[in-house]
N, CA, C and O atoms as a GROMACS GRO file, in nm:
protein
  620
    1UNK      N    1  13.816 -10.433   8.626
    1UNK     CA    2  13.697 -10.480   8.692
    1UNK      C    3  13.656 -10.396   8.810
    1UNK      O    4  13.538 -10.364   8.827
    2UNK      N    5  13.753 -10.359   8.891
    2UNK     CA    6  13.734 -10.278   9.004
    2UNK      C    7  13.672 -10.142   8.961
    2UNK      O    8  13.580 -10.095   9.028
    3UNK      N    9  13.719 -10.079   8.853
    3UNK     CA   10  13.666  -9.950   8.811
    3UNK      C   11  13.522  -9.968   8.770
    3UNK      O   12  13.437  -9.886   8.802
    4UNK      N   13  13.494 -10.081   8.696
    4UNK     CA   14  13.357 -10.113   8.654
    4UNK      C   15  13.261 -10.118   8.769
    4UNK      O   16  13.152 -10.060   8.765
    5UNK      N   17  13.304 -10.190   8.876
    5UNK     CA   18  13.219 -10.208   9.000
    5UNK      C   19  13.198 -10.070   9.061
    5UNK      O   20  13.085 -10.036   9.096
    6UNK      N   21  13.304  -9.989   9.075
    6UNK     CA   22  13.291  -9.862   9.132
    6UNK      C   23  13.195  -9.774   9.050
    6UNK      O   24  13.112  -9.704   9.108
    7UNK      N   25  13.206  -9.776   8.921
    7UNK     CA   26  13.111  -9.699   8.836
    7UNK      C   27  12.966  -9.744   8.853
    7UNK      O   28  12.877  -9.660   8.867
    8UNK      N   29  12.943  -9.879   8.852
    8UNK     CA   30  12.801  -9.930   8.875
    8UNK      C   31  12.756  -9.884   9.016
    8UNK      O   32  12.641  -9.842   9.031
    9UNK      N   33  12.843  -9.892   9.120
    9UNK     CA   34  12.799  -9.859   9.250
    9UNK      C   35  12.771  -9.700   9.261
    9UNK      O   36  12.684  -9.654   9.335
   10UNK      N   37  12.843  -9.634   9.192
   10UNK     CA   38  12.823  -9.485   9.186
   10UNK      C   39  12.688  -9.452   9.119
   10UNK      O   40  12.612  -9.370   9.171
   11UNK      N   41  12.657  -9.514   9.004
   11UNK     CA   42  12.538  -9.491   8.932
   11UNK      C   43  12.421  -9.542   9.014
   11UNK      O   44  12.315  -9.480   9.011
   12UNK      N   45  12.433  -9.648   9.086
   12UNK     CA   46  12.324  -9.701   9.170
   12UNK      C   47  12.292  -9.612   9.283
   12UNK      O   48  12.174  -9.591   9.311
   13UNK      N   49  12.394  -9.554   9.353
   13UNK     CA   50  12.378  -9.469   9.463
   13UNK      C   51  12.318  -9.332   9.414
   13UNK      O   52  12.234  -9.273   9.482
   14UNK      N   53  12.363  -9.287   9.300
   14UNK     CA   54  12.309  -9.165   9.244
   14UNK      C   55  12.162  -9.178   9.212
   14UNK      O   56  12.083  -9.086   9.233
   15UNK      N   57  12.126  -9.296   9.162
   15UNK     CA   58  11.974  -9.313   9.128
   15UNK      C   59  11.892  -9.329   9.254
   15UNK      O   60  11.774  -9.294   9.255
   16UNK      N   61  11.952  -9.382   9.363
   16UNK     CA   62  11.882  -9.394   9.483
   16UNK      C   63  11.848  -9.260   9.555
   16UNK      O   64  11.742  -9.242   9.616
   17UNK      N   65  11.951  -9.167   9.542
   17UNK     CA   66  11.936  -9.038   9.606
   17UNK      C   67  11.845  -8.938   9.524
   17UNK      O   68  11.797  -8.838   9.578
   18UNK      N   69  11.824  -8.968   9.396
   18UNK     CA   70  11.738  -8.879   9.319
   18UNK      C   71  11.593  -8.907   9.350
   18UNK      O   72  11.543  -9.019   9.341
   19UNK      N   73  11.526  -8.798   9.387
   19UNK     CA   74  11.392  -8.817   9.424
   19UNK      C   75  11.300  -8.836   9.307
   19UNK      O   76  11.312  -8.762   9.208
   20UNK      N   77  11.207  -8.934   9.312
   20UNK     CA   78  11.112  -8.950   9.202
   20UNK      C   79  10.983  -8.884   9.233
   20UNK      O   80  10.890  -8.886   9.152
   21UNK      N   81  10.973  -8.824   9.350
   21UNK     CA   82  10.852  -8.753   9.383
   21UNK      C   83  10.847  -8.616   9.308
   21UNK      O   84  10.948  -8.548   9.293
   22UNK      N   85  10.728  -8.581   9.263
   22UNK     CA   86  10.706  -8.451   9.201
   22UNK      C   87  10.625  -8.370   9.303
   22UNK      O   88  10.534  -8.423   9.368
   23UNK      N   89  10.656  -8.250   9.314
   23UNK     CA   90  10.572  -8.160   9.398
   23UNK      C   91  10.473  -8.090   9.315
   23UNK      O   92  10.501  -8.043   9.204
   24UNK      N   93  10.360  -8.083   9.369
   24UNK     CA   94  10.261  -8.004   9.294
   24UNK      C   95  10.226  -7.882   9.382
   24UNK      O   96  10.218  -7.890   9.505
   25UNK      N   97  10.205  -7.770   9.314
   25UNK     CA   98  10.184  -7.644   9.390
   25UNK      C   99  10.050  -7.664   9.463
   25UNK      O  100   9.960  -7.737   9.422
   26UNK      N  101  10.045  -7.588   9.578
   26UNK     CA  102   9.908  -7.592   9.648
   26UNK      C  103   9.802  -7.532   9.570
   26UNK      O  104   9.824  -7.434   9.499
   27UNK      N  105   9.685  -7.588   9.579
   27UNK     CA  106   9.573  -7.538   9.510
   27UNK      C  107   9.498  -7.426   9.593
   27UNK      O  108   9.482  -7.438   9.714
   28UNK      N  109   9.458  -7.327   9.526
   28UNK     CA  110   9.376  -7.229   9.593
   28UNK      C  111   9.234  -7.261   9.591
   28UNK      O  112   9.188  -7.315   9.490
   29UNK      N  113   9.160  -7.237   9.687
   29UNK     CA  114   9.009  -7.278   9.694
   29UNK      C  115   8.944  -7.155   9.757
   29UNK      O  116   8.986  -7.105   9.861
   30UNK      N  117   8.835  -7.107   9.686
   30UNK     CA  118   8.757  -6.997   9.734
   30UNK      C  119   8.615  -7.022   9.718
   30UNK      O  120   8.576  -7.067   9.611
   31UNK      N  121   8.530  -6.996   9.818
   31UNK     CA  122   8.384  -7.012   9.803
   31UNK      C  123   8.328  -6.869   9.795
   31UNK      O  124   8.361  -6.783   9.876
   32UNK      N  125   8.240  -6.848   9.692
   32UNK     CA  126   8.183  -6.717   9.672
   32UNK      C  127   8.041  -6.722   9.680
   32UNK      O  128   7.978  -6.810   9.621
   33UNK      N  129   7.979  -6.626   9.754
   33UNK     CA  130   7.840  -6.607   9.768
   33UNK      C  131   7.810  -6.454   9.769
   33UNK      O  132   7.861  -6.378   9.852
   34UNK      N  133   7.721  -6.414   9.671
   34UNK     CA  134   7.695  -6.272   9.653
   34UNK      C  135   7.618  -6.228   9.788
   34UNK      O  136   7.570  -6.310   9.865
   35UNK      N  137   7.613  -6.093   9.807
   35UNK     CA  138   7.547  -6.044   9.926
   35UNK      C  139   7.400  -6.069   9.910
   35UNK      O  140   7.334  -6.095  10.011
   36UNK      N  141   7.341  -6.064   9.790
   36UNK     CA  142   7.195  -6.092   9.776
   36UNK      C  143   7.163  -6.238   9.808
   36UNK      O  144   7.056  -6.268   9.861
   37UNK      N  145   7.250  -6.327   9.777
   37UNK     CA  146   7.226  -6.463   9.809
   37UNK      C  147   7.245  -6.501   9.958
   37UNK      O  148   7.179  -6.589  10.014
   38UNK      N  149   7.341  -6.426  10.015
   38UNK     CA  150   7.362  -6.446  10.163
   38UNK      C  151   7.235  -6.421  10.238
   38UNK      O  152   7.201  -6.496  10.329
   39UNK      N  153   7.163  -6.319  10.203
   39UNK     CA  154   7.036  -6.284  10.271
   39UNK      C  155   6.932  -6.386  10.265
   39UNK      O  156   6.847  -6.397  10.352
   40UNK      N  157   6.939  -6.466  10.156
   40UNK     CA  158   6.840  -6.573  10.142
   40UNK      C  159   6.866  -6.697  10.230
   40UNK      O  160   6.777  -6.777  10.257
   41UNK      N  161   6.992  -6.708  10.274
   41UNK     CA  162   7.030  -6.823  10.363
   41UNK      C  163   7.029  -6.957  10.294
   41UNK      O  164   7.000  -7.057  10.359
   42UNK      N  165   7.059  -6.963  10.172
   42UNK     CA  166   7.054  -7.092  10.105
   42UNK      C  167   7.181  -7.170  10.138
   42UNK      O  168   7.284  -7.109  10.163
   43UNK      N  169   7.178  -7.305  10.138
   43UNK     CA  170   7.286  -7.388  10.183
   43UNK      C  171   7.391  -7.425  10.071
   43UNK      O  172   7.431  -7.540  10.060
   44UNK      N  173   7.433  -7.327   9.994
   44UNK     CA  174   7.527  -7.352   9.894
   44UNK      C  175   7.591  -7.224   9.855
   44UNK      O  176   7.538  -7.116   9.884
   45UNK      N  177   7.712  -7.232   9.786
   45UNK     CA  178   7.780  -7.116   9.733
   45UNK      C  179   7.739  -7.089   9.591
   45UNK      O  180   7.714  -7.183   9.516
   46UNK      N  181   7.733  -6.966   9.550
   46UNK     CA  182   7.709  -6.925   9.419
   46UNK      C  183   7.811  -6.990   9.316
   46UNK      O  184   7.781  -7.033   9.205
   47UNK      N  185   7.936  -6.989   9.374
   47UNK     CA  186   8.047  -7.056   9.300
   47UNK      C  187   8.159  -7.100   9.383
   47UNK      O  188   8.178  -7.050   9.494
   48UNK      N  189   8.233  -7.191   9.334
   48UNK     CA  190   8.350  -7.239   9.402
   48UNK      C  191   8.468  -7.218   9.299
   48UNK      O  192   8.461  -7.264   9.185
   49UNK      N  193   8.569  -7.150   9.344
   49UNK     CA  194   8.686  -7.123   9.254
   49UNK      C  195   8.809  -7.206   9.297
   49UNK      O  196   8.852  -7.198   9.412
   50UNK      N  197   8.864  -7.284   9.207
   50UNK     CA  198   8.980  -7.364   9.239
   50UNK      C  199   9.081  -7.316   9.138
   50UNK      O  200   9.066  -7.337   9.018
   51UNK      N  201   9.182  -7.253   9.189
   51UNK     CA  202   9.292  -7.194   9.104
   51UNK      C  203   9.221  -7.103   9.005
   51UNK      O  204   9.160  -7.004   9.045
   52UNK      N  205   9.229  -7.134   8.875
   52UNK     CA  206   9.165  -7.038   8.770
   52UNK      C  207   9.048  -7.097   8.709
   52UNK      O  208   9.014  -7.060   8.597
   53UNK      N  209   8.978  -7.193   8.776
   53UNK     CA  210   8.854  -7.260   8.728
   53UNK      C  211   8.739  -7.219   8.824
   53UNK      O  212   8.749  -7.235   8.946
   54UNK      N  213   8.632  -7.168   8.765
   54UNK     CA  214   8.516  -7.126   8.843
   54UNK      C  215   8.402  -7.228   8.813
   54UNK      O  216   8.365  -7.249   8.698
   55UNK      N  217   8.350  -7.289   8.917
   55UNK     CA  218   8.240  -7.384   8.911
   55UNK      C  219   8.118  -7.321   8.966
   55UNK      O  220   8.108  -7.303   9.087
   56UNK      N  221   8.022  -7.286   8.880
   56UNK     CA  222   7.896  -7.225   8.920
   56UNK      C  223   7.792  -7.324   8.963
   56UNK      O  224   7.773  -7.426   8.898
   57UNK      N  225   7.721  -7.295   9.075
   57UNK     CA  226   7.606  -7.371   9.109
   57UNK      C  227   7.498  -7.342   9.005
   57UNK      O  228   7.496  -7.241   8.934
   58UNK      N  229   7.409  -7.442   9.001
   58UNK     CA  230   7.296  -7.416   8.902
   58UNK      C  231   7.219  -7.289   8.926
   58UNK      O  232   7.186  -7.255   9.039
   59UNK      N  233   7.191  -7.220   8.817
   59UNK     CA  234   7.113  -7.092   8.827
   59UNK      C  235   6.982  -7.116   8.759
   59UNK      O  236   6.970  -7.170   8.649
   60UNK      N  237   6.878  -7.069   8.839
   60UNK     CA  238   6.740  -7.072   8.781
   60UNK      C  239   6.712  -6.932   8.749
   60UNK      O  240   6.795  -6.846   8.776
   61UNK      N  241   6.600  -6.904   8.692
   61UNK     CA  242   6.558  -6.771   8.651
   61UNK      C  243   6.504  -6.682   8.759
   61UNK      O  244   6.409  -6.607   8.736
   62UNK      N  245   6.563  -6.690   8.880
   62UNK     CA  246   6.504  -6.610   8.991
   62UNK      C  247   6.558  -6.473   8.978
   62UNK      O  248   6.672  -6.454   8.936
   63UNK      N  249   6.476  -6.373   9.016
   63UNK     CA  250   6.517  -6.238   9.016
   63UNK      C  251   6.619  -6.218   9.131
   63UNK      O  252   6.603  -6.272   9.240
   64UNK      N  253   6.724  -6.142   9.102
   64UNK     CA  254   6.837  -6.132   9.209
   64UNK      C  255   6.787  -6.090   9.344
   64UNK      O  256   6.711  -5.994   9.359
   65UNK      N  257   6.834  -6.168   9.447
   65UNK     CA  258   6.802  -6.146   9.579
   65UNK      C  259   6.665  -6.186   9.633
   65UNK      O  260   6.621  -6.157   9.744
   66UNK      N  261   6.600  -6.261   9.533
   66UNK     CA  262   6.466  -6.312   9.575
   66UNK      C  263   6.458  -6.464   9.532
   66UNK      O  264   6.546  -6.520   9.465
   67UNK      N  265   6.353  -6.519   9.574
   67UNK     CA  266   6.322  -6.659   9.530
   67UNK      C  267   6.209  -6.659   9.426
   67UNK      O  268   6.152  -6.764   9.393
   68UNK      N  269   6.177  -6.537   9.373
   68UNK     CA  270   6.076  -6.522   9.270
   68UNK      C  271   6.130  -6.542   9.131
   68UNK      O  272   6.232  -6.483   9.094
   69UNK      N  273   6.063  -6.625   9.054
   69UNK     CA  274   6.110  -6.649   8.915
   69UNK      C  275   6.063  -6.537   8.827
   69UNK      O  276   5.957  -6.478   8.849
   70UNK      N  277   6.146  -6.507   8.722
   70UNK     CA  278   6.112  -6.401   8.632
   70UNK      C  279   5.978  -6.434   8.567
   70UNK      O  280   5.957  -6.548   8.525
   71UNK      N  281   5.887  -6.337   8.558
   71UNK     CA  282   5.766  -6.373   8.498
   71UNK      C  283   5.774  -6.373   8.344
   71UNK      O  284   5.852  -6.297   8.287
   72UNK      N  285   5.694  -6.457   8.278
   72UNK     CA  286   5.696  -6.466   8.137
   72UNK      C  287   5.729  -6.597   8.072
   72UNK      O  288   5.740  -6.608   7.949
   73UNK      N  289   5.744  -6.695   8.155
   73UNK     CA  290   5.766  -6.833   8.107
   73UNK      C  291   5.912  -6.868   8.081
   73UNK      O  292   6.002  -6.799   8.130
   74UNK      N  293   5.938  -6.971   8.006
   74UNK     CA  294   6.069  -7.031   7.987
   74UNK      C  295   6.170  -6.929   7.934
   74UNK      O  296   6.276  -6.914   7.995
   75UNK      N  297   6.143  -6.856   7.824
   75UNK     CA  298   6.237  -6.765   7.775
   75UNK      C  299   6.276  -6.658   7.875
   75UNK      O  300   6.394  -6.624   7.882
   76UNK      N  301   6.184  -6.603   7.951
   76UNK     CA  302   6.216  -6.503   8.051
   76UNK      C  303   6.302  -6.568   8.164
   76UNK      O  304   6.394  -6.503   8.214
   77UNK      N  305   6.274  -6.694   8.204
   77UNK     CA  306   6.353  -6.761   8.303
   77UNK      C  307   6.492  -6.793   8.246
   77UNK      O  308   6.593  -6.780   8.316
   78UNK      N  309   6.496  -6.834   8.122
   78UNK     CA  310   6.629  -6.858   8.060
   78UNK      C  311   6.719  -6.729   8.057
   78UNK      O  312   6.837  -6.734   8.089
   79UNK      N  313   6.659  -6.620   8.018
   79UNK     CA  314   6.731  -6.496   8.012
   79UNK      C  315   6.773  -6.460   8.148
   79UNK      O  316   6.889  -6.420   8.160
   80UNK      N  317   6.696  -6.467   8.258
   80UNK     CA  318   6.730  -6.431   8.387
   80UNK      C  319   6.836  -6.530   8.445
   80UNK      O  320   6.923  -6.488   8.521
   81UNK      N  321   6.829  -6.654   8.412
   81UNK     CA  322   6.929  -6.749   8.460
   81UNK      C  323   7.061  -6.717   8.401
   81UNK      O  324   7.161  -6.717   8.474
   82UNK      N  325   7.069  -6.690   8.276
   82UNK     CA  326   7.202  -6.659   8.209
   82UNK      C  327   7.251  -6.522   8.265
   82UNK      O  328   7.371  -6.505   8.286
   83UNK      N  329   7.163  -6.425   8.289
   83UNK     CA  330   7.206  -6.301   8.352
   83UNK      C  331   7.258  -6.323   8.490
   83UNK      O  332   7.353  -6.256   8.531
   84UNK      N  333   7.198  -6.417   8.565
   84UNK     CA  334   7.250  -6.448   8.700
   84UNK      C  335   7.390  -6.514   8.686
   84UNK      O  336   7.482  -6.480   8.760
   85UNK      N  337   7.406  -6.608   8.591
   85UNK     CA  338   7.542  -6.658   8.563
   85UNK      C  339   7.644  -6.553   8.530
   85UNK      O  340   7.754  -6.553   8.585
   86UNK      N  341   7.608  -6.461   8.439
   86UNK     CA  342   7.692  -6.359   8.396
   86UNK      C  343   7.735  -6.271   8.516
   86UNK      O  344   7.853  -6.239   8.525
   87UNK      N  345   7.650  -6.234   8.605
   87UNK     CA  346   7.676  -6.153   8.716
   87UNK      C  347   7.778  -6.222   8.815
   87UNK      O  348   7.871  -6.161   8.868
   88UNK      N  349   7.754  -6.347   8.833
   88UNK     CA  350   7.848  -6.428   8.927
   88UNK      C  351   7.993  -6.436   8.852
   88UNK      O  352   8.095  -6.413   8.917
   89UNK      N  353   7.998  -6.465   8.732
   89UNK     CA  354   8.117  -6.479   8.658
   89UNK      C  355   8.191  -6.345   8.659
   89UNK      O  356   8.311  -6.344   8.690
   90UNK      N  357   8.128  -6.238   8.629
   90UNK     CA  358   8.193  -6.102   8.634
   90UNK      C  359   8.242  -6.066   8.768
   90UNK      O  360   8.348  -6.006   8.781
   91UNK      N  361   8.166  -6.100   8.872
   91UNK     CA  362   8.214  -6.071   9.014
   91UNK      C  363   8.337  -6.150   9.052
   91UNK      O  364   8.400  -6.124   9.154
   92UNK      N  365   8.373  -6.249   8.969
   92UNK     CA  366   8.487  -6.338   9.003
   92UNK      C  367   8.586  -6.332   8.892
   92UNK      O  368   8.659  -6.430   8.877
   93UNK      N  369   8.600  -6.226   8.811
   93UNK     CA  370   8.705  -6.213   8.710
   93UNK      C  371   8.687  -6.295   8.589
   93UNK      O  372   8.786  -6.340   8.533
   94UNK      N  373   8.563  -6.320   8.541
   94UNK     CA  374   8.538  -6.401   8.428
   94UNK      C  375   8.426  -6.337   8.349
   94UNK      O  376   8.381  -6.228   8.381
   95UNK      N  377   8.381  -6.405   8.245
   95UNK     CA  378   8.269  -6.357   8.167
   95UNK      C  379   8.209  -6.475   8.088
   95UNK      O  380   8.263  -6.585   8.088
   96UNK      N  381   8.104  -6.450   8.027
   96UNK     CA  382   8.028  -6.560   7.946
   96UNK      C  383   8.124  -6.606   7.833
   96UNK      O  384   8.112  -6.720   7.789
   97UNK      N  385   8.219  -6.520   7.785
   97UNK     CA  386   8.312  -6.562   7.686
   97UNK      C  387   8.410  -6.668   7.739
   97UNK      O  388   8.471  -6.740   7.660
   98UNK      N  389   8.427  -6.678   7.872
   98UNK     CA  390   8.522  -6.776   7.930
   98UNK      C  391   8.461  -6.900   7.977
   98UNK      O  392   8.525  -6.978   8.048
   99UNK      N  393   8.332  -6.923   7.939
   99UNK     CA  394   8.261  -7.047   7.979
   99UNK      C  395   8.313  -7.158   7.903
   99UNK      O  396   8.325  -7.149   7.781
  100UNK      N  397   8.345  -7.265   7.968
  100UNK     CA  398   8.404  -7.384   7.911
  100UNK      C  399   8.295  -7.487   7.885
  100UNK      O  400   8.286  -7.544   7.776
  101UNK      N  401   8.209  -7.511   7.989
  101UNK     CA  402   8.106  -7.612   7.977
  101UNK      C  403   7.977  -7.567   8.042
  101UNK      O  404   7.980  -7.503   8.148
  102UNK      N  405   7.866  -7.598   7.983
  102UNK     CA  406   7.732  -7.568   8.028
  102UNK      C  407   7.656  -7.692   8.043
  102UNK      O  408   7.663  -7.779   7.956
  103UNK      N  409   7.580  -7.706   8.156
  103UNK     CA  410   7.485  -7.817   8.168
  103UNK      C  411   7.345  -7.753   8.196
  103UNK      O  412   7.329  -7.670   8.285
  104UNK      N  413   7.245  -7.798   8.115
  104UNK     CA  414   7.117  -7.738   8.127
  104UNK      C  415   7.023  -7.848   8.167
  104UNK      O  416   7.020  -7.954   8.104
  105UNK      N  417   6.943  -7.824   8.275
  105UNK     CA  418   6.844  -7.917   8.324
  105UNK      C  419   6.708  -7.853   8.291
  105UNK      O  420   6.690  -7.736   8.324
  106UNK      N  421   6.614  -7.920   8.230
  106UNK     CA  422   6.485  -7.865   8.196
  106UNK      C  423   6.368  -7.950   8.246
  106UNK      O  424   6.369  -8.073   8.241
  107UNK      N  425   6.267  -7.876   8.295
  107UNK     CA  426   6.147  -7.942   8.346
  107UNK      C  427   6.076  -8.016   8.226
  107UNK      O  428   6.013  -8.120   8.242
  108UNK      N  429   6.093  -7.957   8.106
  108UNK     CA  430   6.028  -8.025   7.989
  108UNK      C  431   6.129  -8.014   7.872
  108UNK      O  432   6.140  -7.907   7.811
  109UNK      N  433   6.197  -8.116   7.842
  109UNK     CA  434   6.292  -8.117   7.736
  109UNK      C  435   6.234  -8.075   7.601
  109UNK      O  436   6.309  -8.038   7.510
  110UNK      N  437   6.104  -8.079   7.587
  110UNK     CA  438   6.031  -8.045   7.471
  110UNK      C  439   6.038  -7.896   7.443
  110UNK      O  440   6.000  -7.850   7.336
  111UNK      N  441   6.089  -7.817   7.549
  111UNK     CA  442   6.106  -7.670   7.533
  111UNK      C  443   6.250  -7.633   7.492
  111UNK      O  444   6.292  -7.517   7.496
  112UNK      N  445   6.320  -7.733   7.455
  112UNK     CA  446   6.462  -7.714   7.413
  112UNK      C  447   6.476  -7.607   7.310
  112UNK      O  448   6.562  -7.520   7.329
  113UNK      N  449   6.401  -7.604   7.204
  113UNK     CA  450   6.405  -7.514   7.093
  113UNK      C  451   6.380  -7.377   7.149
  113UNK      O  452   6.455  -7.286   7.114
  114UNK      N  453   6.280  -7.353   7.236
  114UNK     CA  454   6.244  -7.228   7.291
  114UNK      C  455   6.365  -7.175   7.374
  114UNK      O  456   6.402  -7.058   7.366
  115UNK      N  457   6.422  -7.263   7.451
  115UNK     CA  458   6.542  -7.228   7.532
  115UNK      C  459   6.655  -7.176   7.448
  115UNK      O  460   6.718  -7.074   7.479
  116UNK      N  461   6.679  -7.248   7.337
  116UNK     CA  462   6.795  -7.216   7.248
  116UNK      C  463   6.779  -7.078   7.182
  116UNK      O  464   6.877  -7.014   7.144
  117UNK      N  465   6.650  -7.034   7.168
  117UNK     CA  466   6.628  -6.898   7.118
  117UNK      C  467   6.689  -6.791   7.207
  117UNK      O  468   6.738  -6.687   7.162
  118UNK      N  469   6.684  -6.821   7.331
  118UNK     CA  470   6.749  -6.717   7.424
  118UNK      C  471   6.897  -6.748   7.438
  118UNK      O  472   6.980  -6.658   7.438
  119UNK      N  473   6.929  -6.870   7.450
  119UNK     CA  474   7.075  -6.915   7.475
  119UNK      C  475   7.171  -6.855   7.365
  119UNK      O  476   7.279  -6.806   7.397
  120UNK      N  477   7.130  -6.861   7.241
  120UNK     CA  478   7.213  -6.813   7.127
  120UNK      C  479   7.230  -6.659   7.133
  120UNK      O  480   7.318  -6.606   7.064
  121UNK      N  481   7.155  -6.592   7.207
  121UNK     CA  482   7.183  -6.446   7.222
  121UNK      C  483   7.306  -6.419   7.304
  121UNK      O  484   7.368  -6.314   7.289
  122UNK      N  485   7.343  -6.513   7.393
  122UNK     CA  486   7.455  -6.497   7.475
  122UNK      C  487   7.580  -6.579   7.439
  122UNK      O  488   7.692  -6.539   7.471
  123UNK      N  489   7.563  -6.686   7.378
  123UNK     CA  490   7.674  -6.768   7.333
  123UNK      C  491   7.674  -6.782   7.186
  123UNK      O  492   7.596  -6.859   7.130
  124UNK      N  493   7.762  -6.705   7.120
  124UNK     CA  494   7.756  -6.683   6.971
  124UNK      C  495   7.824  -6.803   6.907
  124UNK      O  496   7.881  -6.888   6.976
  125UNK      N  497   7.818  -6.810   6.774
  125UNK     CA  498   7.874  -6.913   6.696
  125UNK      C  499   8.032  -6.923   6.726
  125UNK      O  500   8.091  -7.031   6.729
  126UNK      N  501   8.090  -6.808   6.746
  126UNK     CA  502   8.236  -6.811   6.768
  126UNK      C  503   8.286  -6.860   6.906
  126UNK      O  504   8.399  -6.906   6.925
  127UNK      N  505   8.189  -6.844   7.002
  127UNK     CA  506   8.230  -6.888   7.142
  127UNK      C  507   8.126  -6.973   7.205
  127UNK      O  508   8.064  -6.935   7.304
  128UNK      N  509   8.104  -7.091   7.147
  128UNK     CA  510   8.006  -7.179   7.198
  128UNK      C  511   8.079  -7.276   7.296
  128UNK      O  512   8.174  -7.344   7.257
  129UNK      N  513   8.034  -7.283   7.423
  129UNK     CA  514   8.100  -7.379   7.516
  129UNK      C  515   8.043  -7.517   7.489
  129UNK      O  516   7.942  -7.533   7.421
  130UNK      N  517   8.114  -7.617   7.545
  130UNK     CA  518   8.064  -7.758   7.542
  130UNK      C  519   7.937  -7.752   7.618
  130UNK      O  520   7.924  -7.672   7.711
  131UNK      N  521   7.838  -7.838   7.583
  131UNK     CA  522   7.709  -7.834   7.648
  131UNK      C  523   7.634  -7.968   7.657
  131UNK      O  524   7.627  -8.045   7.562
  132UNK      N  525   7.580  -7.990   7.773
  132UNK     CA  526   7.489  -8.107   7.789
  132UNK      C  527   7.355  -8.065   7.836
  132UNK      O  528   7.343  -7.957   7.893
  133UNK      N  529   7.250  -8.144   7.816
  133UNK     CA  530   7.120  -8.109   7.866
  133UNK      C  531   7.044  -8.239   7.893
  133UNK      O  532   7.069  -8.344   7.833
  134UNK      N  533   6.950  -8.225   7.986
  134UNK     CA  534   6.862  -8.339   8.011
  134UNK      C  535   6.730  -8.287   8.082
  134UNK      O  536   6.726  -8.185   8.151
  135UNK      N  537   6.628  -8.368   8.058
  135UNK     CA  538   6.498  -8.337   8.116
  135UNK      C  539   6.489  -8.388   8.262
  135UNK      O  540   6.554  -8.488   8.294
  136UNK      N  541   6.416  -8.327   8.347
  136UNK     CA  542   6.406  -8.366   8.486
  136UNK      C  543   6.251  -8.386   8.520
  136UNK      O  544   6.160  -8.357   8.442
  137UNK      N  545   6.234  -8.433   8.635
  137UNK     CA  546   6.095  -8.445   8.685
  137UNK      C  547   6.048  -8.334   8.769
  137UNK      O  548   5.935  -8.334   8.818
  138UNK      N  549   6.136  -8.236   8.789
  138UNK     CA  550   6.110  -8.112   8.869
  138UNK      C  551   6.242  -8.039   8.910
  138UNK      O  552   6.348  -8.098   8.928
  139UNK      N  553   6.224  -7.912   8.924
  139UNK     CA  554   6.338  -7.825   8.965
  139UNK      C  555   6.299  -7.733   9.076
  139UNK      O  556   6.180  -7.713   9.101
  140UNK      N  557   6.396  -7.675   9.146
  140UNK     CA  558   6.364  -7.593   9.263
  140UNK      C  559   6.273  -7.480   9.228
  140UNK      O  560   6.288  -7.419   9.122
  141UNK      N  561   6.179  -7.450   9.315
  141UNK     CA  562   6.082  -7.332   9.305
  141UNK      C  563   5.996  -7.342   9.186
  141UNK      O  564   5.937  -7.244   9.142
  142UNK      N  565   5.988  -7.465   9.129
  142UNK     CA  566   5.903  -7.480   9.006
  142UNK      C  567   5.954  -7.428   8.888
  142UNK      O  568   5.878  -7.408   8.794
  143UNK      N  569   6.086  -7.400   8.878
  143UNK     CA  570   6.155  -7.341   8.758
  143UNK      C  571   6.145  -7.430   8.640
  143UNK      O  572   6.135  -7.552   8.654
  144UNK      N  573   6.146  -7.374   8.524
  144UNK     CA  574   6.138  -7.442   8.396
  144UNK      C  575   6.274  -7.499   8.352
  144UNK      O  576   6.284  -7.594   8.274
  145UNK      N  577   6.386  -7.430   8.409
  145UNK     CA  578   6.521  -7.482   8.373
  145UNK      C  579   6.617  -7.429   8.483
  145UNK      O  580   6.589  -7.335   8.558
  146UNK      N  581   6.734  -7.499   8.485
  146UNK     CA  582   6.844  -7.466   8.569
  146UNK      C  583   6.972  -7.487   8.484
  146UNK      O  584   6.987  -7.585   8.412
  147UNK      N  585   7.060  -7.389   8.496
  147UNK     CA  586   7.182  -7.385   8.416
  147UNK      C  587   7.301  -7.378   8.511
  147UNK      O  588   7.308  -7.293   8.600
  148UNK      N  589   7.396  -7.469   8.490
  148UNK     CA  590   7.525  -7.457   8.563
  148UNK      C  591   7.638  -7.456   8.468
  148UNK      O  592   7.628  -7.507   8.357
  149UNK      N  593   7.748  -7.397   8.510
  149UNK     CA  594   7.867  -7.392   8.410
  149UNK      C  595   8.000  -7.400   8.484
  149UNK      O  596   8.012  -7.388   8.606
  150UNK      N  597   8.098  -7.420   8.400
  150UNK     CA  598   8.235  -7.411   8.446
  150UNK      C  599   8.304  -7.313   8.354
  150UNK      O  600   8.287  -7.317   8.232
  151UNK      N  601   8.384  -7.223   8.416
  151UNK     CA  602   8.449  -7.111   8.339
  151UNK      C  603   8.591  -7.089   8.386
  151UNK      O  604   8.632  -7.128   8.495
  152UNK      N  605   8.661  -7.025   8.297
  152UNK     CA  606   8.805  -6.998   8.320
  152UNK      C  607   8.808  -6.851   8.384
  152UNK      O  608   8.743  -6.758   8.335
  153UNK      N  609   8.884  -6.840   8.491
  153UNK     CA  610   8.900  -6.710   8.559
  153UNK      C  611   9.013  -6.640   8.492
  153UNK      O  612   9.125  -6.690   8.494
  154UNK      N  613   8.988  -6.525   8.430
  154UNK     CA  614   9.096  -6.449   8.358
  154UNK      C  615   9.168  -6.350   8.437
  154UNK      O  616   9.284  -6.321   8.411
  155UNK      N  617   9.099  -6.294   8.540
  155UNK     CA  618   9.158  -6.179   8.615
  155UNK      C  619   9.190  -6.220   8.754
  155UNK      O  620   9.240  -6.139   8.833
   0.00000   0.00000   0.00000
């Protein structure tokens, strides 16, 4: 009986001294803003990188370093917005192939088909990210669309 009590006491003490806490590694956090965006003085980052995930702010079809929208309507704005996304991703060790999720906001959801004509030039059948879209009552600078994404940082 004495040996049994000692064994139970030993097991109990061993379980009390074993830590049940798990340590999680510190997360890295970086805010990225391109030089051309810094000159505009806008109150947000182009992207925020947490470890190996890049969160892009919404991109409209503005010409780089300006608040001017690409001329030519929805498809021209869509092309420029995706090119803006591409530039930010590449500046941060990623690419359009690494995009995980896309959210599209449109001033007129009725232009969805026209938007897709441009979108499929960049996101092929083999590498389609998850995607959501919705119509809005207005976007910054009178843009026809705004696109944001989440991507994996490879480099």
